[in-house]
DSSP file (Angstrom, degrees, kcal/mol; ACC not computed):
  #  RESIDUE AA STRUCTURE BP1 BP2  ACC     N-H-->O    O-->H-N    N-H-->O    O-->H-N    TCO  KAPPA ALPHA  PHI   PSI    X-CA   Y-CA   Z-CA
    1    1 A M    >         0   0    0      0, 0.0     3,-1.5     0, 0.0     0, 0.0   0.000 360.0 360.0 360.0  12.3  -17.5   -9.2   22.1
    2    2 A K  T 3   +     0   0    0      1,-0.3     0, 0.0     9,-0.0     0, 0.0   0.702 360.0  55.9 -69.7 -17.0  -14.4  -10.4   20.2
    3    3 A N  T 3  S+     0   0    0      2,-0.1     8,-3.7     7,-0.0     2,-0.4   0.146  89.2  98.6 -98.5  19.5  -13.8   -6.8   18.9
    4    4 A K  B <   -A   10   0A   0     -3,-1.5     6,-0.2     6,-0.2     5,-0.1  -0.881  67.7-135.3-108.2 138.9  -13.7   -5.3   22.4
    5    5 A K    >   -     0   0    0      4,-3.0     3,-2.2    -2,-0.4     6,-0.1  -0.459  32.6-105.5 -79.0 160.7  -10.5   -4.5   24.3
    6    6 A P  T 3  S+     0   0    0      0, 0.0    -1,-0.1     0, 0.0    -2,-0.0   0.820 122.3  58.5 -56.9 -30.3  -10.3   -5.4   28.0
    7    7 A D  T 3  S-     0   0    0      1,-0.1     3,-0.1     3,-0.0    -3,-0.0   0.423 123.7-104.8 -81.5   3.9  -10.8   -1.7   28.8
    8    8 A G  S <  S+     0   0    0     -3,-2.2     3,-0.1     1,-0.3    -1,-0.1   0.324  80.8 126.6  93.5  -7.9  -14.1   -1.7   26.9
    9    9 A G  S    S-     0   0    0      1,-0.1    -4,-3.0    -5,-0.1     2,-0.4  -0.208  70.2 -83.7 -77.9 172.7  -12.8    0.2   23.9
   10   10 A H  B     -A    4   0A   0     -6,-0.2    -6,-0.2    -3,-0.1    -1,-0.1  -0.622  35.5-136.7 -78.9 129.9  -13.1   -0.9   20.2
   11   11 A K        -     0   0    0     -8,-3.7    -1,-0.0    -2,-0.4    -9,-0.0  -0.788  30.0-117.4 -85.1 122.1  -10.4   -3.3   19.1
   12   12 A P        -     0   0    0      0, 0.0    -1,-0.0     0, 0.0    -8,-0.0  -0.302  24.7-123.5 -64.0 141.8   -9.3   -2.2   15.6
   13   13 A S     >  -     0   0    0      1,-0.1     4,-2.2   -10,-0.0     5,-0.2  -0.263  29.9-101.9 -73.3 169.3   -9.9   -4.6   12.7
   14   14 A W  H  > S+     0   0    0      1,-0.2     4,-2.3     2,-0.2     5,-0.2   0.843 125.0  54.8 -63.9 -31.6   -7.0   -5.7   10.5
   15   15 A V  H  > S+     0   0    0      2,-0.2     4,-2.6     1,-0.2    -1,-0.2   0.929 108.3  47.7 -66.2 -44.3   -8.1   -3.2    7.9
   16   16 A E  H  > S+     0   0    0      1,-0.2     4,-1.4     2,-0.2    -2,-0.2   0.876 111.1  51.8 -63.1 -37.2   -8.0   -0.4   10.4
   17   17 A R  H  X S+     0   0    0     -4,-2.2     4,-0.8     2,-0.2    -1,-0.2   0.913 111.4  46.6 -66.4 -41.6   -4.5   -1.6   11.5
   18   18 A I  H >< S+     0   0    0     -4,-2.3     3,-1.0     1,-0.2    -2,-0.2   0.946 112.5  49.4 -63.3 -47.8   -3.3   -1.6    7.9
   19   19 A M  H 3< S+     0   0    0     -4,-2.6    -1,-0.2     1,-0.3    -2,-0.2   0.752 114.5  45.2 -66.5 -23.6   -4.7    1.8    7.1
   20   20 A S  H 3< S+     0   0    0     -4,-1.4    -1,-0.3    -5,-0.2    -2,-0.2   0.519  83.2 119.9 -96.4  -5.7   -3.2    3.3   10.3
   21   21 A D    <X  -     0   0    0     -3,-1.0     4,-2.5    -4,-0.8     5,-0.2  -0.381  63.7-138.1 -61.5 131.3    0.2    1.7    9.8
   22   22 A Q  H  > S+     0   0    0      1,-0.2     4,-2.6     2,-0.2     5,-0.2   0.906 101.2  48.6 -62.2 -44.6    2.9    4.4    9.5
   23   23 A L  H  > S+     0   0    0      1,-0.2     4,-2.6     2,-0.2     5,-0.3   0.938 112.0  49.8 -61.1 -46.3    4.8    2.8    6.6
   24   24 A F  H  > S+     0   0    0      1,-0.2     4,-2.8     2,-0.2    -2,-0.2   0.929 112.4  48.0 -56.9 -46.4    1.6    2.2    4.7
   25   25 A Q  H  X S+     0   0    0     -4,-2.5     4,-2.0     2,-0.2    -1,-0.2   0.901 111.8  48.8 -63.6 -42.7    0.5    5.9    5.2
   26   26 A E  H  X S+     0   0    0     -4,-2.6     4,-0.9     2,-0.2    -1,-0.2   0.923 115.6  43.4 -64.5 -44.3    3.9    7.3    4.1
   27   27 A V  H >X S+     0   0    0     -4,-2.6     3,-0.9    -5,-0.2     4,-0.8   0.922 110.7  56.2 -65.6 -43.7    4.0    5.1    1.0
   28   28 A Y  H >< S+     0   0    0     -4,-2.8     3,-0.9    -5,-0.3    -1,-0.2   0.871 101.6  57.2 -56.8 -40.1    0.4    5.9    0.2
   29   29 A K  H 3< S+     0   0    0     -4,-2.0    -1,-0.3     1,-0.2    -2,-0.2   0.819 107.8  47.9 -61.3 -31.5    1.1    9.7    0.3
   30   30 A L  H << S+     0   0    0     -3,-0.9    -1,-0.2    -4,-0.9    -2,-0.2   0.591  94.2 102.2 -85.6 -11.7    3.7    9.2   -2.4
   31   31 A C  S << S-     0   0    0     -3,-0.9    -3,-0.0    -4,-0.8    39,-0.0  -0.356  71.2-120.6 -80.9 152.1    1.5    7.1   -4.7
   32   32 A T     >  -     0   0    0     -2,-0.1     4,-2.3     1,-0.1     5,-0.2  -0.338  41.4 -97.6 -72.5 166.5   -0.3    8.1   -7.9
   33   33 A P  H  > S+     0   0    0      0, 0.0     4,-2.0     0, 0.0     5,-0.2   0.894 126.9  50.2 -55.8 -40.0   -4.1    7.6   -7.8
   34   34 A A  H  > S+     0   0    0      1,-0.2     4,-2.1     2,-0.2     5,-0.1   0.908 110.3  49.1 -65.7 -41.2   -3.7    4.3   -9.7
   35   35 A E  H  > S+     0   0    0      2,-0.2     4,-2.6     1,-0.2    -1,-0.2   0.856 108.6  54.1 -67.1 -34.4   -1.1    3.1   -7.2
   36   36 A K  H  X S+     0   0    0     -4,-2.3     4,-2.3     2,-0.2    -1,-0.2   0.913 108.7  48.3 -64.5 -42.2   -3.4    4.0   -4.3
   37   37 A R  H  X S+     0   0    0     -4,-2.0     4,-2.7     2,-0.2    -2,-0.2   0.900 110.9  52.2 -63.3 -39.6   -6.2    1.9   -5.8
   38   38 A F  H  X S+     0   0    0     -4,-2.1     4,-2.9     2,-0.2     5,-0.3   0.938 108.9  49.5 -60.4 -47.9   -3.7   -0.9   -6.2
   39   39 A L  H  X>S+     0   0    0     -4,-2.6     4,-3.0     1,-0.2     5,-0.6   0.926 113.2  45.9 -58.8 -46.2   -2.6   -0.7   -2.5
   40   40 A K  I  X>S+     0   0    0     -4,-2.3     5,-2.3     1,-0.2     4,-1.7   0.931 115.2  46.6 -63.1 -45.2   -6.2   -0.7   -1.3
   41   41 A A  I  <5S+     0   0    0     -4,-2.7     6,-2.7     3,-0.2    -2,-0.2   0.896 119.0  41.6 -64.1 -39.8   -7.2   -3.6   -3.6
   42   42 A C  I  <5S+     0   0    0     -4,-2.9    -2,-0.2     4,-0.2    -3,-0.2   0.947 128.8  23.1 -74.5 -50.4   -4.1   -5.6   -2.6
   43   43 A Y  I  <5S+     0   0    0     -4,-3.0    -3,-0.2    -5,-0.3    -2,-0.2   0.805 132.2  32.5 -94.0 -31.3   -3.8   -5.0    1.1
   44   44 A V  I  <<S+     0   0    0     -4,-1.7    -3,-0.2    -5,-0.6    -4,-0.1   0.908 132.4  28.6 -90.8 -50.7   -7.4   -4.1    2.2
   45   45 A E  S   <S-     0   0    0     -5,-2.3    -3,-0.2     2,-0.1    -4,-0.2   0.636  96.2-139.9 -84.4 -14.0   -9.5   -6.1   -0.3
   46   46 A Q        +     0   0    0     -6,-0.4    -4,-0.2     1,-0.2     2,-0.2   0.891  40.0 164.7  54.8  47.0   -6.8   -8.8   -0.6
   47   47 A L        -     0   0    0     -6,-2.7    -1,-0.2     1,-0.1     2,-0.1  -0.605  35.9-117.1 -89.3 153.2   -7.3   -9.3   -4.3
   48   48 A S     >  -     0   0    0     -2,-0.2     4,-2.5     1,-0.1     5,-0.2  -0.327  32.7-101.4 -78.3 169.2   -4.7  -11.0   -6.5
   49   49 A G  H  > S+     0   0    0      1,-0.2     4,-2.4     2,-0.2     5,-0.1   0.905 124.8  49.5 -58.0 -42.9   -3.0   -9.2   -9.4
   50   50 A A  H  > S+     0   0    0      2,-0.2     4,-2.2     1,-0.2    -1,-0.2   0.893 110.9  49.7 -64.9 -39.6   -5.3  -10.8  -11.9
   51   51 A E  H  > S+     0   0    0      2,-0.2     4,-2.5     1,-0.2    -2,-0.2   0.894 111.1  49.0 -66.4 -39.5   -8.4   -9.7   -9.9
   52   52 A I  H  X S+     0   0    0     -4,-2.5     4,-3.0     2,-0.2     5,-0.2   0.915 109.1  53.1 -65.3 -42.1   -7.1   -6.2   -9.6
   53   53 A A  H  X>S+     0   0    0     -4,-2.4     5,-2.1     1,-0.2     4,-1.0   0.919 111.6  45.6 -59.2 -44.4   -6.4   -6.1  -13.3
   54   54 A R  H  <5S+     0   0    0     -4,-2.2     3,-0.4     2,-0.2    -1,-0.2   0.930 114.2  48.3 -63.8 -44.9  -10.0   -7.1  -14.0
   55   55 A K  H  <5S+     0   0    0     -4,-2.5    -2,-0.2     1,-0.2    -1,-0.2   0.905 118.7  39.0 -62.4 -42.5  -11.4   -4.7  -11.5
   56   56 A E  H  <5S-     0   0    0     -4,-3.0    -1,-0.2    -5,-0.2    -2,-0.2   0.532 106.1-127.2 -85.9  -7.7   -9.3   -1.8  -12.8
   57   57 A K  T  <5 +     0   0    0     -4,-1.0     2,-0.3    -3,-0.4    -3,-0.2   0.924  69.3 118.4  58.1  47.3   -9.8   -2.8  -16.5
   58   58 A V      < -     0   0    0     -5,-2.1    -1,-0.2    -6,-0.2    -2,-0.1  -0.836  69.8 -87.6-131.8 170.6   -6.1   -2.8  -17.1
   59   59 A S     >  -     0   0    0     -2,-0.3     4,-1.4     1,-0.1     3,-0.3  -0.363  32.8-117.3 -75.7 159.7   -3.5   -5.4  -18.2
   60   60 A R  H  > S+     0   0    0      1,-0.2     4,-2.4     2,-0.2     5,-0.2   0.828 117.0  63.6 -64.4 -29.7   -1.7   -7.6  -15.6
   61   61 A Q  H  > S+     0   0    0      1,-0.2     4,-2.0     2,-0.2    -1,-0.2   0.894  99.9  51.9 -60.3 -39.4    1.5   -5.9  -16.9
   62   62 A S  H  > S+     0   0    0     -3,-0.3     4,-2.5     2,-0.2    -1,-0.2   0.904 107.9  51.8 -62.3 -40.9    0.1   -2.6  -15.6
   63   63 A I  H  X S+     0   0    0     -4,-1.4     4,-2.7     1,-0.2    -2,-0.2   0.915 108.7  50.4 -62.4 -42.7   -0.5   -4.1  -12.2
   64   64 A Y  H  X S+     0   0    0     -4,-2.4     4,-2.3     1,-0.2    -1,-0.2   0.876 109.9  50.8 -64.2 -36.7    3.1   -5.4  -12.1
   65   65 A K  H  X S+     0   0    0     -4,-2.0     4,-2.5     2,-0.2    -2,-0.2   0.912 111.1  48.0 -65.5 -42.2    4.3   -1.9  -13.0
   66   66 A W  H  X S+     0   0    0     -4,-2.5     4,-2.8     2,-0.2     5,-0.2   0.924 111.8  50.4 -62.7 -43.7    2.2   -0.4  -10.2
   67   67 A R  H  X S+     0   0    0     -4,-2.7     4,-2.4     1,-0.2    -2,-0.2   0.913 111.4  48.0 -61.5 -42.8    3.5   -3.0   -7.8
   68   68 A K  H  X S+     0   0    0     -4,-2.3     4,-2.2     2,-0.2    -1,-0.2   0.917 112.6  48.3 -64.0 -43.4    7.1   -2.3   -8.7
   69   69 A A  H  X S+     0   0    0     -4,-2.5     4,-2.0     2,-0.2    -2,-0.2   0.906 112.3  48.5 -64.2 -41.9    6.6    1.5   -8.4
   70   70 A V  H  X S+     0   0    0     -4,-2.8     4,-2.4     1,-0.2    -1,-0.2   0.901 110.0  53.2 -65.0 -40.2    4.9    1.1   -5.0
   71   71 A G  H  X S+     0   0    0     -4,-2.4     4,-2.4    -5,-0.2    -2,-0.2   0.902 108.1  49.6 -60.7 -42.0    7.8   -1.2   -3.9
   72   72 A K  H  X S+     0   0    0     -4,-2.2     4,-2.1     1,-0.2    -1,-0.2   0.889 110.8  50.1 -64.2 -38.8   10.4    1.4   -4.9
   73   73 A K  H  X S+     0   0    0     -4,-2.0     4,-2.4     2,-0.2    -2,-0.2   0.885 109.3  51.5 -67.4 -37.7    8.4    4.0   -2.9
   74   74 A A  H  X S+     0   0    0     -4,-2.4     4,-2.7     2,-0.2    -2,-0.2   0.918 109.5  49.8 -64.1 -42.7    8.3    1.7    0.1
   75   75 A L  H  X S+     0   0    0     -4,-2.4     4,-2.3     1,-0.2    -2,-0.2   0.886 109.8  52.1 -62.4 -37.8   12.1    1.3   -0.2
   76   76 A Y  H  < S+     0   0    0     -4,-2.1     4,-0.3     2,-0.2    -2,-0.2   0.938 110.7  46.8 -61.6 -47.3   12.5    5.0   -0.4
   77   77 A V  H >< S+     0   0    0     -4,-2.4     3,-1.1     1,-0.2     4,-0.2   0.918 114.2  47.3 -62.9 -43.7   10.4    5.5    2.8
   78   78 A I  H 3< S+     0   0    0     -4,-2.7     3,-0.4     1,-0.2    -1,-0.2   0.879 116.6  44.6 -64.2 -37.7   12.3    2.8    4.7
   79   79 A G  T ><>S+     0   0    0     -4,-2.3     3,-2.6    -5,-0.2     5,-0.6   0.280  76.8 113.1 -92.0  10.9   15.6    4.3    3.5
   80   80 A K  G X 5S+     0   0    0     -3,-1.1     3,-1.5    -4,-0.3     4,-0.3   0.855  73.4  58.1 -51.3 -39.9   14.8    8.0    4.2
   81   81 A G  G 3 5S+     0   0    0     -3,-0.4    -1,-0.3     1,-0.3    -2,-0.1   0.616  96.0  65.4 -68.0 -10.5   17.3    8.1    7.0
   82   82 A E  G < 5S-     0   0    0     -3,-2.6    -1,-0.3     2,-0.0    -2,-0.2   0.139 115.1-110.5 -99.5  19.6   20.0    7.1    4.5
   83   83 A D  T < 5 +     0   0    0     -3,-1.5     2,-0.3     1,-0.2    -3,-0.1   0.894  54.5 175.8  55.8  45.6   19.7   10.3    2.5
   84   84 A M      < -     0   0    0     -5,-0.6     2,-0.6    -4,-0.3    -1,-0.2  -0.653  31.1-126.3 -84.8 135.6   18.1    8.5   -0.5
   85   85 A D     >  -     0   0    0     -2,-0.3     4,-2.2     1,-0.2     5,-0.2  -0.742  13.2-152.5 -85.4 117.5   17.0   10.6   -3.4
   86   86 A Y  H  > S+     0   0    0     -2,-0.6     4,-1.6     1,-0.2    -1,-0.2   0.884  92.7  50.9 -56.9 -45.0   13.3    9.8   -4.2
   87   87 A T  H  > S+     0   0    0      1,-0.2     4,-0.9     2,-0.2    -1,-0.2   0.883 111.6  47.1 -66.9 -37.5   13.5   10.7   -7.9
   88   88 A K  H  > S+     0   0    0      1,-0.2     4,-0.9     2,-0.2     3,-0.5   0.883 108.0  56.8 -68.9 -37.4   16.6    8.5   -8.4
   89   89 A A  H  < S+     0   0    0     -4,-2.2     3,-0.4     1,-0.2    -2,-0.2   0.860 106.8  49.3 -62.0 -35.3   15.1    5.6   -6.6
   90   90 A L  H  < S+     0   0    0     -4,-1.6    -1,-0.2     1,-0.2    -2,-0.2   0.732 104.5  58.5 -78.1 -21.5   12.1    5.6   -8.9
   91   91 A K  H  <        0   0    0     -4,-0.9    -1,-0.2    -3,-0.5    -2,-0.2   0.694 360.0 360.0 -81.0 -18.5   14.2    5.7  -12.1
   92   92 A K     <        0   0    0     -4,-0.9    -1,-0.2    -3,-0.4    -2,-0.1   0.483 360.0 360.0 -72.2 360.0   16.1    2.4  -11.3
């Protein structure tokens, strides 16, 4: 019964909490298919960069590029209220 709320409802797992997180969802919408796979592998499956590279059959350098691009998109989402230009943020 550890996954039950006091009111009898289902207590969301940590994976469900991550997937429903507003910041995660906003960043996820902006990502390429490869970056989306990276996010899922990193945050849901909790794989390391090397493990993700093996799983995706790409170099670790590619994983670092995806991580950097996702980070820039996250900064864009966080800074939306500051009139930040998404395309300029990604070029830096």
